[in-house]
C-alpha positions in Angstrom: 0.9 -3.3 -6.9 1.8 -3.3 -3.3 -1.0 -2.3 -1.0 -1.4 -1.6 2.7 -0.2 -5.3 3.9 3.0 -5.0 1.9 3.8 -1.4 2.6 3.1 -1.8 6.3 5.5 -4.8 6.4 8.2 -2.9 4.4 7.9 0.1 6.8 8.2 -2.1 9.8 11.3 -3.9 8.6 13.0 -0.7 7.5 12.2 0.8 10.9 13.8 -2.1 12.7 16.9 -2.4 10.4 17.6 1.2 9.2 16.8 3.5 12.2 20.0 5.2 13.4 21.9 4.7 10.0 23.5 7.8 8.3 23.4 8.2 4.4 26.9 8.7 3.1 26.3 8.3 -0.6 23.5 8.5 -3.1 23.4 6.9 -6.6 20.6 8.0 -8.9 19.9 5.9 -11.9 16.4 7.1 -12.6 16.1 10.8 -12.1 12.5 10.8 -13.2 11.4 9.3 -10.0 12.5 12.3 -8.1 10.5 15.4 -7.2 13.6 17.6 -7.2 16.7 17.8 -9.3 19.4 15.2 -8.7 21.9 17.6 -7.2 19.3 19.1 -4.8 18.1 15.6 -3.8 21.6 14.4 -3.1 22.7 17.6 -1.2 19.6 17.5 0.9 20.0 13.9 2.1 23.8 13.3 2.2 24.8 13.0 5.8 21.1 12.6 7.0 20.5 10.2 9.9 17.5 8.1 9.7 15.2 8.8 12.7 11.9 6.9 12.1 10.0 5.1 9.3 6.2 4.9 9.2 3.7 4.5 6.3 0.4 5.9 5.2 -1.5 3.9 2.6 0.8 3.0 -0.2 3.6 5.5 0.8 6.7 4.9 3.1 7.6 8.0 5.3 11.4 8.1 6.4 12.0 10.9 8.8 15.6 11.9 8.7 17.7 14.6 10.6 17.5 16.6 7.3 13.9 16.3 6.3 11.7 13.5 4.9 12.5 10.7 2.4 9.3 9.4 0.8 8.8 6.3 -1.3 5.8 5.2 -3.3 6.4 1.8 -5.0 4.0 2.5 -7.8 3.2 -0.8 -9.6 5.7 -2.7 -7.7 9.5 -3.1 -7.0 11.9 -3.9 -4.3 13.5 -2.1 -1.5 16.5 -4.3 -0.4 19.0 -4.0 2.4 22.3 -5.2 0.8 26.1 -4.6 0.6 28.2 -3.3 -2.3 29.3 -6.8 -2.9 25.7 -8.0 -3.3 24.0 -5.3 -5.3 20.9 -6.4 -7.4 21.3 -6.1 -11.0 18.1 -3.8 -11.3 17.9 -0.6 -9.2 16.8 3.0 -9.6 18.3 4.4 -6.5 21.1 3.4 -4.1 21.8 4.8 -0.6 25.1 4.1 1.1 25.1 3.9 4.9 27.8 4.7 7.4 28.0 1.0 8.4 28.9 -0.3 4.9 25.3 -1.4 4.1 23.2 -0.1 1.2 19.4 0.3 0.4 18.8 -0.6 -3.2 15.5 0.7 -4.5 14.0 -0.6 -7.7 10.7 0.6 -9.2 8.9 -1.4 -11.9 6.6 1.3 -13.1 5.5 4.7 -11.7 7.5 4.5 -8.5 8.7 7.8 -6.6 11.4 8.8 -4.2 10.6 12.3 -3.1 12.5 14.7 -0.7 10.5 17.0 1.5 12.2 19.5 4.0 11.5 19.3 7.7 8.3 21.0 8.6 7.0 20.9 5.1 5.3 17.6 4.9 1.8 19.0 4.9 2.6 20.8 1.6 3.5 17.6 -0.3 0.8 17.3 -2.7 0.8 13.6 -3.3 0.5 12.5 0.5 -1.1 15.5 2.1 -4.6 14.5 1.1 -4.2 10.7 1.9 -6.9 9.3 4.2 -6.5 7.3 7.4 -4.8 3.9 7.0 -7.7 1.4 6.4 -6.5 -1.0 9.1 -6.6 1.8 11.8 -10.3 2.7 11.2 -13.1 1.7 13.6 -16.7 1.3 12.6 -17.6 4.7 14.1 -14.9 6.2 11.9 -16.2 4.5 8.8 -19.8 5.6 9.5 -18.8 9.2 9.9 -16.8 9.0 6.6 -19.7 7.4 4.8 -22.3 9.7 6.3 -24.0 11.8 3.4 -22.0 10.3 0.5 -23.4 8.7 -2.6 -21.7 6.6 -5.2 -20.5 3.0 -5.2 -18.8 1.5 -2.1 -15.9 0.1 -4.2 -15.0 3.5 -5.6 -15.0 4.9 -2.1 -12.8 2.1 -0.7 -10.2 2.6 -3.6 -10.2 6.5 -3.2 -6.9 6.9 -1.4 -8.1 10.4 0.0 -10.8 8.6 1.7 -9.3 5.3 2.8 -5.6 4.7 2.4 -4.1 1.4 1.4 -6.8 -0.7 -0.2 -6.4 -1.6 -3.8 -7.7 -4.1 -6.3 -5.8 -6.9 -4.9 -7.8 -7.0 -1.6 -11.0 -5.2 -2.3 -12.8 -8.1 -3.9 -12.5 -10.3 -0.9 -13.3 -7.5 1.5 -16.5 -6.6 -0.4 -17.3 -10.4 -0.6 -16.9 -11.0 3.2 -19.1 -7.8 3.7 -21.7 -9.2 1.4 -21.7 -6.0 -0.5 -21.9 -5.6 -4.2 -19.1 -3.3 -5.4 -21.7 -1.0 -7.1 -23.9 -0.8 -4.1 -24.6 2.9 -3.3 -23.1 4.2 0.0 -26.4 6.0 0.9 -28.3 2.6 1.0 -26.0 1.0 3.6 -27.4 0.5 7.1 -25.4 0.5 10.3 -25.1 -3.2 10.5 -23.7 -3.2 6.9 -21.2 -0.6 7.7 -20.1 -2.5 10.9 -19.8 -5.6 8.6 -17.7 -3.7 6.1 -15.4 -2.6 8.8 -15.0 -6.1 10.1 -14.4 -7.3 6.5 -11.6 -4.7 6.0 -9.7 -6.0 9.0 -10.4 -9.7 8.0 -9.4 -9.0 4.4 -6.0 -7.3 5.3 -4.9 -8.8 8.5 -4.0 -12.3 7.1 -1.7 -10.8 4.4 -0.2 -8.5 7.1 0.5 -11.4 9.2 2.2 -13.4 6.3 4.5 -10.5 5.3 2.4 -9.5 2.3 1.5 -10.9 -1.1 3.7 -13.8 -2.6 4.7 -11.6 -5.6 6.4 -9.0 -3.3 9.8 -9.3 -1.5 10.8 -7.8 1.9 13.8 -5.8 2.9 16.0 -8.9 3.2 14.8 -10.6 0.0 12.2 -12.8 1.6 8.9 -13.4 -0.4 5.5 -12.7 1.1 3.5 -15.8 2.1 -0.1 -14.6 1.3 -0.9 -16.7 -1.7 -3.7 -17.5 -4.1 -4.8 -20.2 -1.8 -5.6 -17.5 0.7 -7.8 -15.5 -1.6 -11.6 -16.2 -1.4 -13.0 -15.0 -4.7 -10.7 -12.3 -6.1 -9.3 -13.5 -9.5 -11.2 -16.7 -9.3 -13.6 -16.1 -12.2 -15.6 -19.3 -13.0 -14.5 -21.0 -9.8 -17.1 -21.9 -7.0 -18.0 -19.4 -4.3 -16.6 -20.8 -1.0 -20.0 -20.2 0.8 -22.7 -20.9 -1.6 -21.1 -22.7 -4.5 -22.3 -20.3 -7.2 -19.9 -19.5 -10.0 -17.7 -16.4 -9.3 -18.2 -13.7 -12.0 -16.1 -11.0 -13.3 -17.9 -7.8 -13.8 -17.0 -4.3 -15.1 -17.4 -1.6 -12.4 -16.5 1.7 -13.9 -12.9 1.8 -14.9 -12.1 -1.3 -13.0 -13.2 -5.0 -13.1 -14.5 -6.8 -9.9 -15.0 -10.4 -9.0 -18.1 -11.1 -7.2 -20.4 -13.9 -6.1 -23.8 -13.0 -7.7 -25.7 -14.9 -5.0 -23.9 -13.6 -2.0 -23.5 -10.1 -3.3 -26.7 -9.0 -4.9 -26.8 -5.5 -6.1 -30.4 -5.0 -4.9 
């Protein structure tokens, strides 16, 4: 599933390559990914000029002259800038532009392409409650967000209404670098631990941002991300040695998800 590093990079690439283009045609192969009927979606965006492209968490926000086009890649997929002569075989949506290029959008599972009229973005239920982008937070922001809360720290980090953009791909290493057990109760954290967690969020996300995202994702022009398994410290490395203390990495159940931890570096108590 694409998370903040992948979505940030896609939004950046799209902003650089697509701003100023005008949509001249829309082909819809998967109507279920839309939030409005096909005819309404097409009528709303036909002739729209792309003004700006940003992101929040796992959503890409495309501002157009006729409202907003929002993408959520769900469990993964591709957004590719192509031509009619080089269309990928698998696609769910296709946007033709006035310069002859096309934007091909493919979702693997649970992806969305939503239209929101201008001035109505705050009423879009799936994005209105998103928290701030994880990479934009400061230690002070995080302390304020955690103040008075209970529950496990991993659940908090994965809650997109609290912190947007962190998922299971990066959370294991973030908590390892912060030396926090995923089930550690929020109300037991002291200021130095919150500061360490904020530093770990940046240290856990920035390398992948710098490398264009994870190796299993592709960019706007078809290039693969360069953040590989060699860059991961303990996530998905069950049974291997902790890079710091040498203890065996364990996979444990944490609520509805699994977590990879070093039992020595991340004690629960």
